[in-house]
KELO-802325 format. One record per residue (C-alpha): z, x, y. Coordinates in pm, whole numbers, padded with zeros to 5 digits, always signed. Layout:
ZXY...
//
This chain:
+10833+09134+11502+10783+09349+11195+10512+09590+11093+10377+09535+10745+10168+09808+10582+09927+09721+10303+09783+09965+10051+09532+09885+09779+09510+10134+09490+09165+10291+09456+08982+10178+09145+09293+10062+08962+09442+09716+08940+09178+09532+09141+09412+09241+09212+09713+09450+09319+09835+09542+09667+10144+09741+09771+10327+09622+10082+10598+09804+10274+10809+09694+10569+11134+09801+10737+11441+09581+10732+11680+09538+11028+11855+09866+10942+11531+10065+10926+11528+10092+10547+11186+10061+10385+11127+09773+10145+10830+09831+09916+10693+09560+09690+10374+09455+09515+10159+09149+09555+09912+09042+09290+09611+08815+09327+09643+08508+09104+09388+08227+09128+09265+08344+09472+09622+08364+09611+09819+08681+09677+10165+08633+09521+10477+08849+09543+10545+09018+09207+10913+09111+09256+11185+08851+09280+11472+09066+09412+11359+09068+09775+11524+08944+10094+11459+08573+10160+11268+08649+10483+11003+08834+10278+10974+08556+10018+10933+08302+10299+10640+08503+10439+10438+08501+10115+10168+08265+10249+10134+08462+10573+10112+08789+10378+09834+08632+10167+09640+08557+10485+09695+08907+10625+09583+09080+10305+09268+08866+10282+09191+08940+10648+09239+09315+10596+09014+09317+10290+08740+09127+10473+08751+09379+10760+08751+09683+10532
//
């Protein structure tokens, strides 16, 4: 179970979201996701495989957070 934190810049980059999460050693991993054709996609490619594999789930979580905001 991991805690993902989402942050959307105010007024800038409408389709951009910053995500941060801790790895197994407690180090923070910070990356961006960008909205492309109604899908949130990971921008960086040098990320651990477990983050890349969660891209679809992260898309769902970001959409849910934005709807509740």
